[in-house]
C-alpha positions in Angstrom: -19.6 18.9 30.0 -19.9 22.0 32.2 -21.9 21.7 35.4 -25.2 23.5 35.1 -26.1 26.4 37.5 -29.2 28.4 38.2 -28.4 32.1 38.8 -31.3 33.5 40.8 -30.5 37.2 40.0 -27.9 39.3 38.3 -24.4 39.8 39.7 -21.5 42.0 38.7 -20.6 41.4 35.0 -17.2 40.0 35.8 -18.8 37.4 38.2 -21.3 36.3 35.5 -18.5 36.1 33.0 -16.5 33.9 35.3 -19.5 31.7 35.9 -20.1 31.4 32.2 -16.6 30.1 31.8 -17.1 27.2 34.2 -20.8 26.5 34.1 -23.9 26.4 31.8 -25.8 29.2 33.4 -29.5 29.5 33.5 -30.6 33.1 34.3 -33.7 32.5 36.4 -34.7 36.2 36.6 -34.8 36.5 32.9 -37.2 33.6 32.4 -40.8 34.5 31.4 -42.0 31.4 33.2 -39.6 30.5 36.0 -41.4 27.3 37.0 -41.2 26.1 33.3 -37.5 26.8 33.2 -36.9 24.9 36.4 -39.0 22.0 35.2 -37.0 21.9 32.0 -33.4 22.1 33.5 -34.0 21.1 37.1 -32.7 17.5 36.8 -29.4 18.7 35.4 -28.7 21.6 37.7 -26.0 21.0 40.4 -25.5 24.6 41.7 -27.3 27.8 42.5 -25.9 31.3 42.6 -27.9 33.8 44.6 -27.6 36.8 46.9 -28.4 37.5 50.5 -31.6 39.3 49.6 -32.8 36.8 47.0 -31.9 33.7 48.9 -32.9 30.1 48.1 -36.1 28.6 49.3 -36.9 25.0 50.0 -39.2 25.0 46.9 -36.3 26.2 44.7 -34.0 23.4 46.1 -36.7 20.8 45.6 -37.0 21.8 42.0 -33.4 20.9 41.6 -33.1 17.2 42.8 -29.4 17.0 42.0 -28.4 20.3 43.7 -25.1 20.1 45.4 -24.2 23.7 46.4 -25.7 27.2 46.9 -23.2 30.0 46.5 -24.4 33.2 48.2 -23.2 36.7 47.3 -23.3 38.3 50.8 -22.9 37.4 54.4 -26.5 37.2 55.5 -28.1 33.9 54.7 -31.4 34.3 56.5 -33.3 34.2 53.2 -31.7 30.7 52.4 -33.5 27.8 54.0 -30.5 26.4 55.8 -32.4 23.6 57.5 -33.7 22.3 54.2 -30.3 22.6 52.7 -28.8 20.5 55.5 -31.6 18.0 55.1 -30.8 17.8 51.4 -27.0 17.7 52.2 -26.6 20.8 50.0 -23.5 22.9 50.8 -24.2 26.6 51.4 -21.4 29.2 51.1 -21.4 32.9 51.7 -18.9 35.8 51.5 -17.7 36.7 55.0 -14.6 38.8 55.9 -14.2 40.5 52.5 -16.9 43.0 53.3 -16.1 43.6 57.0 -14.1 46.7 56.6 -16.6 48.6 54.4 -19.7 47.6 56.5 -17.9 48.7 59.6 -16.9 52.0 57.9 -20.6 52.6 57.0 -21.6 52.1 60.7 -19.0 54.7 61.8 -20.0 57.0 58.9 -23.6 56.9 60.0 -22.6 57.4 63.6 -20.7 60.5 62.7 -23.3 61.7 60.2 -26.0 61.6 62.9 -24.0 63.0 65.7 -22.4 65.8 63.7 -25.6 66.4 61.5 -23.5 66.0 58.3 -26.5 65.9 56.0 -28.2 68.8 57.8 -25.0 70.8 57.4 -24.8 70.1 53.7 -28.4 71.3 53.2 -27.7 74.3 55.4 -24.9 75.5 53.1 -26.8 74.6 49.9 -29.9 76.4 51.0 -28.0 79.6 51.8 -28.9 79.5 55.5 -25.2 79.9 56.5 -25.3 83.4 55.0 -27.9 84.4 57.6 -26.7 82.5 60.7 -24.3 79.9 62.0 -25.7 76.4 62.2 -26.6 75.1 65.7 -23.9 73.1 67.5 -23.7 69.4 67.1 -22.4 66.6 69.4 -18.9 65.0 69.9 -18.7 61.3 70.2 -15.5 61.1 72.3 -16.2 59.6 75.7 -19.7 58.5 74.7 -21.1 55.0 75.3 -21.5 52.8 72.2 -23.4 49.5 72.5 -22.9 46.9 69.8 -25.7 44.4 69.1 -23.9 41.4 67.6 -20.2 41.2 68.3 -19.3 39.0 65.3 -16.6 39.6 62.7 -18.1 43.0 61.6 -19.1 43.9 65.1 -15.4 43.5 66.2 -14.3 45.7 63.3 -16.8 48.4 64.4 -15.6 48.2 67.9 -11.9 48.6 66.8 -12.7 51.6 64.7 -15.0 53.1 67.3 -12.2 52.8 69.9 -10.0 55.1 67.7 -12.7 57.8 68.1 -12.6 57.5 71.9 -15.9 55.8 72.4 -16.5 53.5 75.4 -17.7 50.1 74.2 -20.1 47.4 75.4 -21.9 44.6 73.5 -24.9 42.2 73.7 -25.1 38.8 72.1 -26.0 35.2 72.7 -23.0 34.8 75.0 -20.1 36.5 76.7 -16.9 36.3 74.7 -13.8 35.7 76.7 -11.4 37.1 74.2 -12.7 40.7 74.3 -12.5 43.2 77.1 -15.6 45.2 76.3 -18.4 45.2 78.8 -21.0 42.4 78.2 -24.7 42.8 78.8 -26.9 39.8 78.7 -30.0 42.1 78.6 -30.3 44.4 75.5 -32.6 46.9 77.3 -30.1 47.2 80.1 -27.3 47.9 77.6 -29.5 50.4 75.8 -30.1 52.2 79.1 -26.3 52.6 79.4 -25.6 53.7 75.8 -25.6 56.9 73.8 -25.4 55.0 70.6 -26.6 51.5 69.7 -25.3 49.8 66.5 -27.2 46.8 65.3 -25.0 44.3 63.3 -26.5 41.0 64.3 -27.8 38.4 61.8 -31.4 38.5 60.6 -33.9 35.7 61.0 -36.5 34.6 63.5 -34.2 34.8 66.5 -33.6 38.5 66.0 -36.9 39.6 64.5 -37.8 43.0 66.1 -35.1 42.5 68.8 -34.8 46.3 68.8 -38.3 47.0 70.0 -40.0 49.9 71.8 -38.5 49.0 75.1 -35.0 49.1 73.7 -35.7 52.5 71.9 -37.2 54.0 75.1 -34.1 52.8 77.0 -31.9 54.6 74.5 -34.0 57.6 75.1 -34.4 61.1 73.6 -30.7 61.7 73.4 -29.9 58.2 72.1 -29.1 57.2 68.5 -29.8 53.9 66.7 -27.5 52.8 63.9 -28.7 49.8 61.8 -26.4 48.1 59.4 -27.7 44.6 60.0 -31.1 43.7 58.6 -34.4 45.7 58.5 -36.1 42.9 60.3 -34.1 43.4 63.5 -35.8 46.7 64.2 -39.5 47.2 64.8 -39.8 49.8 62.1 -43.2 51.1 63.0 -42.1 51.7 66.6 -38.9 53.3 65.3 -40.9 55.9 63.3 -43.2 56.6 66.3 -40.2 56.9 68.7 -38.5 59.4 66.4 -41.8 61.4 65.8 -42.5 61.6 69.5 -39.0 62.5 70.5 -38.5 59.3 72.6 -35.5 58.5 70.5 -32.9 61.1 69.5 -31.9 59.9 66.1 -31.1 57.1 63.7 -28.7 56.2 61.0 -30.3 53.5 58.8 -28.8 51.5 55.9 -31.4 48.7 55.9 -35.2 48.6 56.0 -38.1 46.2 56.4 -39.4 46.3 52.9 -36.5 47.5 50.7 -36.4 49.5 48.6 -39.6 50.9 50.2 -38.7 53.2 53.2 -41.3 54.8 55.5 -41.9 58.3 54.0 -42.2 59.7 57.5 -38.4 59.4 57.8 -37.8 61.6 54.8 -38.6 64.8 56.7 -36.6 64.0 59.8 -33.4 66.0 60.2 -32.3 63.6 63.0 -32.3 60.7 60.6 -29.7 59.7 58.0 -30.7 57.2 55.3 -28.7 55.0 53.0 -29.9 52.5 50.3 -28.5 49.3 51.8 -25.1 50.3 50.6 -22.7 49.4 53.5 -20.8 46.8 51.4 -21.5 48.7 48.1 -18.0 49.7 47.1 -16.4 48.6 43.9 -13.6 46.9 45.7 -15.7 45.0 48.2 -18.4 43.9 45.7 -15.6 42.6 43.4 -14.1 40.6 46.2 -17.5 39.2 47.2 -18.2 38.1 43.6 -14.8 36.6 43.3 -15.4 34.6 46.5 -18.7 33.2 45.2 -16.9 31.9 42.1 -14.0 30.5 44.1 -16.3 28.5 46.3 -18.1 27.1 43.3 -14.9 26.2 41.5 -13.4 24.6 44.6 -16.5 22.4 45.0 -16.5 21.2 41.4 -12.8 20.6 41.5 -13.4 18.2 44.4 -11.8 20.5 47.0 -13.3 21.9 50.2 -15.2 25.2 49.8 -13.5 28.2 51.2 -16.3 29.7 53.3 -19.0 27.3 54.1 -21.9 28.4 56.3 -21.7 26.5 59.5 
């Protein structure tokens, strides 16, 4: 008999088709009464498929007493109760590396879009303003200082790509990394004081909640730009809106928000802000690779093999 799996939310069609081949899949999001479904099938379920935003709570795990593995579609696992999973001896996997390139590309795209006012220029042409006058000059990024908050896999990719544009690099994280030559700051405010641009690419969770606060934004200053491709929780969103409104922060490129898909409407009218709908990894190629990796991890586990990408 096929192992039984609870799928918390929809995934790409090819991923769900692959799961259906190997598992008896219970689609939790389609259930009229989720608790009733879990009560009915919970004893038989050995796997959960979820995503970084939907996660897996302790309550969900406890409704599945024979749960063995949670396969997460995404890198971020802050919405999965990892401590409870460890206590239950439940394996948790995610999809690192396959999305590094596109997320790093989005960070660079937002950096360029804010510095060169790409969206403003697009509207300038569409609105016929170019027929009347040249658009005001924008800013070059060559020689500017870029601080990276979180020099993990994706952070290193951002650094490599940013180097090609002639940016000077520094980073802040939990510790200094001996295998990189970029300048390390053990104080985020101090790094922000020395930056023209700050890219947030650190994990979410309690340890980084509102880590980019008013002090950090004020340190970046009226010419500084914040790029967030991490999690909405890492930035104090209310303070960000105020800093932009008051001119204490020069601009922002934002792919993530605190209460997605709700975005503070005050940001909509700001020309110095570029907004994206949490789309950094949202290319056909990357999302296919992420989905494939979820399935490969599940298949490896139920074949008695080590999973490919366990969360440590």
